[in-house]
Backbone as a printed PyTorch tensor [residue, N CA C, xyz], in Angstrom:
tensor([[[  0.8340,  -1.1870,   0.0000],
         [  0.0000,   0.0000,   0.0000],
         [  0.8800,   1.2520,   0.0000]],

        [[  0.4660,   2.2330,  -0.7470],
         [  1.1790,   3.5030,  -0.7980],
         [  0.3170,   4.5760,  -0.1250]],

        [[  0.9120,   5.4780,   0.6290],
         [  0.1130,   6.4390,   1.3930],
         [ -0.6460,   7.4480,   0.5340]],

        [[ -0.2760,   7.6140,  -0.7040],
         [ -0.9210,   8.6100,  -1.5590],
         [ -1.6570,   7.9800,  -2.7290]],

        [[ -1.9050,   6.6630,  -2.6440],
         [ -2.6450,   5.9980,  -3.7050],
         [ -2.9330,   4.5520,  -3.3610]],

        [[ -3.5630,   3.8850,  -4.3100],
         [ -3.8790,   2.4610,  -4.1790],
         [ -3.3920,   1.7650,  -5.4260]],

        [[ -3.0060,   0.4930,  -5.2860],
         [ -2.4850,  -0.2540,  -6.4280],
         [ -3.0040,  -1.6830,  -6.3900]],

        [[ -3.1580,  -2.2400,  -7.5850],
         [ -3.5040,  -3.6490,  -7.7250],
         [ -2.5780,  -4.2650,  -8.7670]],

        [[ -2.2960,  -5.5250,  -8.5790],
         [ -1.5490,  -6.3020,  -9.5620],
         [ -2.5670,  -7.0970, -10.3650]],

        [[ -2.4370,  -7.0650, -11.6830],
         [ -3.4130,  -7.7460, -12.5320],
         [ -2.7220,  -8.7210, -13.4700]],

        [[ -3.4380,  -9.7470, -13.8190],
         [ -2.9310, -10.7680, -14.7300],
         [ -3.3430, -10.4070, -16.1530]],

        [[ -2.8410,  -9.2630, -16.6190],
         [ -3.1320,  -8.7880, -17.9650],
         [ -1.8390,  -8.3260, -18.6240]],

        [[ -1.7220,  -8.5020, -19.9260],
         [ -0.6040,  -7.8850, -20.6270],
         [ -0.6880,  -6.3630, -20.4770]],

        [[  0.4490,  -5.7190, -20.4900],
         [  0.5320,  -4.2750, -20.2640],
         [ -0.4100,  -3.4880, -21.1750]],

        [[ -0.3320,  -3.6900, -22.4810],
         [ -1.1540,  -2.9120, -23.4200],
         [ -2.6460,  -3.1520, -23.2180]],

        [[ -3.0120,  -4.3640, -22.8670],
         [ -4.4160,  -4.6710, -22.5930],
         [ -4.8710,  -3.9220, -21.3420]],

        [[ -4.0010,  -3.8790, -20.3330],
         [ -4.3360,  -3.1640, -19.1000],
         [ -4.5260,  -1.6730, -19.3710]],

        [[ -3.6720,  -1.0880, -20.2070],
         [ -3.8070,   0.3330, -20.5460],
         [ -5.1620,   0.5880, -21.1940]],

        [[ -5.5090,  -0.2140, -22.1840],
         [ -6.7970,  -0.0400, -22.8710],
         [ -7.9660,  -0.2540, -21.9180]],

        [[ -7.8470,  -1.2500, -21.0640],
         [ -8.9220,  -1.5570, -20.1170],
         [ -9.1110,  -0.4110, -19.1150]],

        [[ -8.0130,   0.1480, -18.6170],
         [ -8.1050,   1.2800, -17.6850],
         [ -8.8330,   2.4450, -18.3430]],

        [[ -8.4770,   2.7600, -19.5700],
         [ -9.1350,   3.8750, -20.2690],
         [-10.6370,   3.6260, -20.3950]],

        [[-11.0110,   2.4110, -20.7300],
         [-12.4210,   2.0650, -20.8650],
         [-13.1490,   2.1580, -19.5240]],

        [[-12.5380,   1.6480, -18.4780],
         [-13.1580,   1.6900, -17.1510],
         [-13.2810,   3.1240, -16.6400]],

        [[-12.2870,   3.9510, -16.9260],
         [-12.3830,   5.3640, -16.5470],
         [-13.5620,   6.0270, -17.2420]],

        [[-13.7370,   5.7300, -18.5150],
         [-14.8800,   6.2690, -19.2580],
         [-16.1880,   5.8210, -18.6200]],

        [[-16.2550,   4.5530, -18.2300],
         [-17.4590,   4.0310, -17.5680],
         [-17.7740,   4.8000, -16.2900]],

        [[-16.7480,   5.3370, -15.6320],
         [-16.9230,   6.0700, -14.3770],
         [-17.0750,   7.5750, -14.5900]],

        [[-17.2180,   8.0040, -15.8470],
         [-17.4650,   9.4080, -16.1320],
         [-16.2220,  10.2600, -16.3370]],

        [[-15.0630,   9.6210, -16.4440],
         [-13.8230,  10.3600, -16.6640],
         [-13.5070,  10.4240, -18.1560]],

        [[-12.8750,  11.5040, -18.5440],
         [-12.2730,  11.5960, -19.8620],
         [-10.7690,  11.4660, -19.6870]],

        [[-10.1010,  10.9170, -20.6830],
         [ -8.6480,  10.8140, -20.6400],
         [ -8.0760,  12.0710, -21.2890]],

        [[ -7.4450,  12.9070, -20.4760],
         [ -6.8640,  14.1530, -20.9620],
         [ -5.4660,  13.9490, -21.5320]],

        [[ -4.7450,  12.9970, -20.9590],
         [ -3.3950,  12.7370, -21.4530],
         [ -3.0230,  11.2890, -21.1890]],

        [[ -2.1360,  10.8050, -22.0160],
         [ -1.6020,   9.4510, -21.9050],
         [ -0.0980,   9.5880, -22.1230]],

        [[  0.6440,   9.5800, -21.0370],
         [  2.0810,   9.8050, -21.1040],
         [  2.7910,   8.4570, -21.0780]],

        [[  3.4770,   8.1520, -22.1640],
         [  4.2670,   6.9300, -22.2680],
         [  5.6730,   7.2690, -21.7570]],

        [[  5.8850,   7.0410, -20.4830],
         [  7.1420,   7.4250, -19.8330],
         [  8.3270,   6.6910, -20.4460]],

        [[  8.1830,   5.3920, -20.6840],
         [  9.3060,   4.6210, -21.2380],
         [  9.6860,   5.1410, -22.6280]],

        [[  8.7090,   5.4600, -23.4530],
         [  8.9810,   5.9960, -24.7950],
         [  9.6610,   7.3660, -24.7000]],

        [[  9.1500,   8.2090, -23.8220],
         [  9.7220,   9.5480, -23.6550],
         [ 11.1680,   9.4800, -23.1880]],

        [[ 11.4560,   8.6390, -22.2110],
         [ 12.8300,   8.5090, -21.7230],
         [ 13.7680,   7.9810, -22.8080]],

        [[ 13.2640,   7.0420, -23.5950],
         [ 14.0660,   6.4970, -24.6970],
         [ 14.3650,   7.5790, -25.7290]],

        [[ 13.3430,   8.3300, -26.1230],
         [ 13.5080,   9.3600, -27.1530],
         [ 14.3000,  10.5680, -26.6680]],

        [[ 14.1110,  10.9770, -25.4350],
         [ 14.7150,  12.2150, -24.9450],
         [ 16.1220,  12.0390, -24.3870]],

        [[ 16.3650,  10.9110, -23.6990],
         [ 17.6880,  10.7530, -23.0910],
         [ 18.3380,   9.3970, -23.3840]],

        [[ 17.7270,   8.6380, -24.2860],
         [ 18.3190,   7.3680, -24.7050],
         [ 18.3760,   6.2950, -23.6360]],

        [[ 17.4800,   6.3770, -22.6690],
         [ 17.4610,   5.4170, -21.5630],
         [ 16.2890,   4.4610, -21.7090]],

        [[ 16.5480,   3.1850, -21.5200],
         [ 15.4790,   2.1910, -21.5240],
         [ 14.8620,   2.1290, -20.1320]],

        [[ 13.5520,   2.0530, -20.0930],
         [ 12.8130,   1.9760, -18.8340],
         [ 11.6580,   1.0190, -19.0270]],

        [[ 11.2450,   0.3820, -17.9630],
         [ 10.1470,  -0.5920, -18.0410],
         [  8.8840,   0.0790, -18.5930]],

        [[  7.9550,  -0.6970, -19.1390],
         [  6.6850,  -0.1250, -19.6030],
         [  6.0140,   0.6330, -18.4600]],

        [[  5.7010,   1.8950, -18.7170],
         [  5.1720,   2.7740, -17.6750],
         [  4.3510,   3.8680, -18.3420]],

        [[  3.0540,   3.8900, -18.0550],
         [  2.1550,   4.8940, -18.6370],
         [  1.4400,   5.6330, -17.5230]],

        [[  1.2910,   6.9270, -17.7170],
         [  0.5200,   7.7680, -16.8090],
         [ -0.7110,   8.2510, -17.5710]],

        [[ -1.8750,   7.8680, -17.0840],
         [ -3.1320,   8.2840, -17.6900],
         [ -3.6970,   9.4150, -16.8270]],

        [[ -3.8330,  10.5870, -17.4210],
         [ -4.4190,  11.7260, -16.7280],
         [ -5.9040,  11.7750, -17.0230]],

        [[ -6.7170,  11.5690, -15.9960],
         [ -8.1670,  11.4720, -16.1770],
         [ -8.8680,  12.6270, -15.4710]],

        [[-10.0010,  13.0310, -16.0460],
         [-10.7690,  14.1240, -15.4620],
         [-12.2580,  13.8520, -15.6290]],

        [[-12.9850,  14.0080, -14.5440],
         [-14.4390,  13.9750, -14.5890],
         [-14.8810,  15.4370, -14.6290]],

        [[-15.3890,  15.9090, -15.7660],
         [-15.6810,  17.3400, -15.9080],
         [-16.5910,  17.9160, -14.8290]],

        [[-17.6290,  17.1990, -14.4510],
         [-18.5540,  17.7060, -13.4340],
         [-17.8680,  17.8720, -12.0890]],

        [[-17.0880,  16.8740, -11.7110],
         [-16.3880,  16.9480, -10.4320],
         [-15.2740,  17.9840, -10.4790]],

        [[-14.6090,  18.1110, -11.6170],
         [-13.5710,  19.1390, -11.7650],
         [-14.1850,  20.5310, -11.6020]],

        [[-15.3350,  20.7520, -12.2220],
         [-16.0040,  22.0490, -12.1020],
         [-16.3670,  22.3450, -10.6450]],

        [[-16.8870,  21.3390,  -9.9530],
         [-17.2210,  21.5300,  -8.5410],
         [-15.9820,  21.9310,  -7.7390]],

        [[-14.8830,  21.2200,  -7.9820],
         [-13.6550,  21.5130,  -7.2540],
         [-13.0810,  22.8730,  -7.5840]],

        [[-13.0350,  23.1910,  -8.8680],
         [-12.4880,  24.4830,  -9.2910],
         [-13.3550,  25.6470,  -8.8150]],

        [[-14.6530,  25.4010,  -8.6520],
         [-15.5530,  26.4340,  -8.1420],
         [-15.3150,  26.7090,  -6.6610]],

        [[-14.7610,  25.7370,  -5.9590],
         [-14.5170,  25.8820,  -4.5270],
         [-13.0690,  26.2830,  -4.2190]],

        [[-12.1800,  26.0600,  -5.1890],
         [-10.7500,  26.3210,  -4.9720],
         [-10.1430,  26.7120,  -6.3110]],

        [[ -9.8790,  27.9970,  -6.4980],
         [ -9.4910,  28.5020,  -7.8210],
         [ -8.1690,  27.9450,  -8.3400]],

        [[ -7.2560,  27.5700,  -7.4690],
         [ -5.9550,  27.0590,  -7.9080],
         [ -5.9080,  25.5250,  -7.9380]],

        [[ -7.0490,  24.8800,  -7.8280],
         [ -7.0960,  23.4220,  -7.7920],
         [ -6.5110,  22.7770,  -9.0470]],

        [[ -6.5270,  23.5110, -10.1450],
         [ -5.9610,  22.9850, -11.3820],
         [ -4.5200,  22.5500, -11.2440]],

        [[ -3.8080,  23.0630, -10.2500],
         [ -2.4340,  22.6300, -10.0050],
         [ -2.3700,  21.1540,  -9.6200]],

        [[ -3.4660,  20.6040,  -9.1130],
         [ -3.4890,  19.2110,  -8.6630],
         [ -4.2820,  18.3020,  -9.6000]],

        [[ -4.7150,  18.8310, -10.7300],
         [ -5.4840,  18.0440, -11.6930],
         [ -4.6030,  17.7120, -12.8870]],

        [[ -4.8620,  16.6770, -13.6540],
         [ -5.9460,  15.7080, -13.5120],
         [ -5.5930,  14.6200, -12.4990]],

        [[ -6.5280,  13.7020, -12.3110],
         [ -6.2800,  12.5350, -11.4650],
         [ -5.4480,  11.5380, -12.2760]],

        [[ -4.3820,  11.0540, -11.6890],
         [ -3.5050,  10.1490, -12.4190],
         [ -3.7390,   8.6910, -12.0570]],

        [[ -3.6960,   7.8750, -13.0960],
         [ -3.6900,   6.4230, -12.9610],
         [ -2.4290,   5.9500, -13.6720]],

        [[ -1.6610,   5.0910, -13.0270],
         [ -0.4030,   4.5950, -13.5850],
         [ -0.5440,   3.1120, -13.8810]],

        [[ -0.0710,   2.7190, -15.0570],
         [  0.0250,   1.3080, -15.4260],
         [  1.5020,   1.0540, -15.6950]],

        [[  2.0420,   0.0280, -15.0490],
         [  3.4570,  -0.2780, -15.2350],
         [  3.7110,  -1.7730, -15.1320]],

        [[  4.8290,  -2.1950, -15.7070],
         [  5.2900,  -3.5750, -15.5520],
         [  6.4570,  -3.5290, -14.5830]],

        [[  6.3610,  -4.3430, -13.5470],
         [  7.4220,  -4.3940, -12.5560],
         [  7.5200,  -5.8130, -12.0180]],

        [[  8.7220,  -6.3570, -12.0650],
         [  8.9640,  -7.7190, -11.5790],
         [  8.0180,  -8.7330, -12.2090]],

        [[  7.7820,  -8.5940, -13.5140],
         [  6.9400,  -9.5420, -14.2350],
         [  5.4470,  -9.3730, -14.0220]],

        [[  5.0390,  -8.3320, -13.3320],
         [  3.6250,  -8.0890, -13.0440],
         [  3.1750,  -6.7780, -13.6720]],

        [[  1.8950,  -6.7220, -14.0470],
         [  1.2950,  -5.4660, -14.4610],
         [  0.6270,  -4.8720, -13.2240]],

        [[  1.0450,  -3.6580, -12.8860],
         [  0.5380,  -2.9710, -11.7020],
         [ -0.2590,  -1.7510, -12.1640]],

        [[ -1.4640,  -1.6100, -11.6220],
         [ -2.3020,  -0.4490, -11.9070],
         [ -2.5070,   0.2800, -10.5830]],

        [[ -2.2130,   1.5730, -10.5860],
         [ -2.3710,   2.3570,  -9.3630],
         [ -3.1070,   3.6570,  -9.6680]],

        [[ -3.7730,   4.1660,  -8.6350],
         [ -4.5360,   5.4140,  -8.7730],
         [ -4.2540,   6.2980,  -7.5710]],

        [[ -4.2600,   7.5870,  -7.8260],
         [ -4.0380,   8.5730,  -6.7700],
         [ -5.1530,   8.4900,  -5.7250]],

        [[ -4.8130,   8.7230,  -4.4760],
         [ -5.8060,   8.8860,  -3.4110],
         [ -6.1070,  10.3770,  -3.3500]],

        [[ -7.2560,  10.7700,  -3.8550],
         [ -7.5630,  12.1920,  -3.9410],
         [ -7.7650,  12.8370,  -2.5670]],

        [[ -8.1460,  12.0490,  -1.5730],
         [ -8.2280,  12.6120,  -0.2150],
         [ -6.8500,  13.0710,   0.2310]],

        [[ -5.8680,  12.2230,   0.0160],
         [ -4.4990,  12.5660,   0.3830],
         [ -4.0170,  13.7830,  -0.3970]],

        [[ -4.2700,  13.7750,  -1.7030],
         [ -3.8350,  14.8710,  -2.5580],
         [ -4.5050,  16.1860,  -2.1700]],

        [[ -5.8190,  16.1640,  -2.0120],
         [ -6.5460,  17.3950,  -1.7310],
         [ -6.3880,  17.8650,  -0.2940]],

        [[ -5.8460,  17.0110,   0.5790],
         [ -5.5700,  17.4640,   1.9430],
         [ -4.5100,  18.5620,   1.9400]],

        [[ -3.7180,  18.6310,   0.8920],
         [ -2.7220,  19.7000,   0.7630],
         [ -3.3830,  21.0720,   0.7290]],

        [[ -4.5860,  21.1250,   0.1990],
         [ -5.2830,  22.3910,   0.0100],
         [ -5.8360,  22.9280,   1.3330]],

        [[ -6.2980,  22.0320,   2.1860],
         [ -6.8610,  22.4550,   3.4640],
         [ -8.2390,  23.0790,   3.3510]],

        [[ -8.9940,  22.7050,   2.3260],
         [-10.3380,  23.2460,   2.1300],
         [-11.3480,  22.1200,   2.3460]],

        [[-12.0730,  22.1240,   3.4630],
         [-13.0200,  21.0470,   3.7550],
         [-14.1370,  20.9020,   2.7250]],

        [[-14.3990,  21.9430,   1.9420],
         [-15.4270,  21.8550,   0.9050],
         [-15.0480,  20.8630,  -0.1930]],

        [[-13.7720,  20.5080,  -0.2770],
         [-13.3190,  19.5690,  -1.3100],
         [-13.4550,  18.1090,  -0.8820]],

        [[-13.6860,  17.8740,   0.4140],
         [-13.7310,  16.4990,   0.9200],
         [-14.7860,  15.6280,   0.2380]],

        [[-16.0300,  16.1000,   0.0480],
         [-17.0180,  15.2350,  -0.6210],
         [-16.6330,  14.9300,  -2.0720]],

        [[-15.9990,  15.8820,  -2.7270],
         [-15.5590,  15.6630,  -4.1070],
         [-14.4620,  14.6170,  -4.1270]],

        [[-13.5210,  14.7330,  -3.1980],
         [-12.4390,  13.7470,  -3.1090],
         [-12.9950,  12.3580,  -2.8480]],

        [[-13.9910,  12.2650,  -1.9820],
         [-14.6100,  10.9600,  -1.6900],
         [-15.2440,  10.3670,  -2.9410]],

        [[-15.9400,  11.1900,  -3.7030],
         [-16.5920,  10.7300,  -4.9270],
         [-15.5480,  10.2430,  -5.9360]],

        [[-14.5170,  11.0430,  -6.1480],
         [-13.4590,  10.6410,  -7.0870],
         [-12.8070,   9.3480,  -6.6240]],

        [[-12.4900,   9.2510,  -5.3400],
         [-11.8630,   8.0310,  -4.8200],
         [-12.7410,   6.8070,  -5.0400]],

        [[-14.0380,   6.9530,  -4.8090],
         [-14.9430,   5.8140,  -5.0060],
         [-14.9210,   5.3650,  -6.4620]],

        [[-14.9090,   6.3090,  -7.3740],
         [-14.8770,   5.9620,  -8.7990],
         [-13.5680,   5.2950,  -9.1820]],

        [[-12.4570,   5.8430,  -8.6980],
         [-11.1510,   5.2430,  -9.0120],
         [-11.0140,   3.8630,  -8.3600]],

        [[-11.5660,   3.7050,  -7.1700],
         [-11.5430,   2.4040,  -6.5130],
         [-12.3060,   1.3690,  -7.3430]],

        [[-13.4310,   1.7620,  -7.9110],
         [-14.1840,   0.8310,  -8.7630],
         [-13.3780,   0.4590, -10.0020]],

        [[-12.6420,   1.4080, -10.5570],
         [-11.7770,   1.0890, -11.6980],
         [-10.7580,   0.0260, -11.2870]],

        [[-10.1100,   0.2080, -10.1440],
         [ -9.1180,  -0.7630,  -9.6830],
         [ -9.7590,  -2.1230,  -9.3950]],

        [[-10.9330,  -2.1080,  -8.7920],
         [-11.6140,  -3.3670,  -8.4980],
         [-12.0130,  -4.0910,  -9.7750]],

        [[-12.5280,  -3.3440, -10.7330],
         [-13.0140,  -3.9730, -11.9640],
         [-11.8640,  -4.4760, -12.8330]],

        [[-10.7510,  -3.7700, -12.8770],
         [ -9.6400,  -4.2770, -13.6790],
         [ -9.0540,  -5.5230, -13.0280]],

        [[ -9.0770,  -5.5750, -11.7080],
         [ -8.5540,  -6.7460, -11.0120],
         [ -9.4290,  -7.9790, -11.2260]],

        [[-10.7060,  -7.7690, -11.5800],
         [-11.6100,  -8.8900, -11.8380],
         [-11.2740,  -9.6040, -13.1330]],

        [[-10.6140,  -8.9110, -14.0480],
         [-10.2860,  -9.4830, -15.3590],
         [ -9.0500, -10.3400, -15.1940]],

        [[ -9.1940, -11.6160, -15.4800],
         [ -8.0870, -12.5500, -15.2750],
         [ -7.2310, -12.7880, -16.5050]],

        [[ -7.8000, -12.6280, -17.6690],
         [ -7.0240, -12.8950, -18.8870],
         [ -7.6060, -12.1110, -20.0410]],

        [[ -6.8200, -11.8890, -21.0980],
         [ -7.3330, -11.1620, -22.2600],
         [ -8.5580, -11.8470, -22.8830]],

        [[ -8.6470, -13.1530, -22.7660],
         [ -9.7720, -13.8880, -23.3500],
         [-11.0910, -13.5050, -22.6830]],

        [[-11.0330, -13.0670, -21.4080],
         [-12.2700, -12.7190, -20.7130],
         [-12.7370, -11.3060, -21.0400]],

        [[-11.9430, -10.5460, -21.7920],
         [-12.3710,  -9.2130, -22.2000],
         [-13.3860,  -9.3650, -23.2890]]])
């Protein structure tokens, strides 16, 4: 367990997990704002090989609007990130704990929004963990 997020190990190939995460995020009302291929970027920019590692920046527009309406600089902490990586032969999917992240702001009006986002991201992690093999997709 990580103090600023949650992670699950899944029995899926890396690329399948990336596609599945994007689909599950959509099911939870998120749009994918960015998809950062860290391993590709490191290879292209500094010639370093790195394990498969993607950062998916997701945003639920309604919840983002609620948060930005309560805290004008909240955009500094958006979007919500989900990471898919291969480590030690496993595909690991992790999501930010928005309660932990938004605690930096110190605005109690953001707590219900953080709870809602966390519940949605938790469902994404639970649902991807239910998929045992590409054949079951």
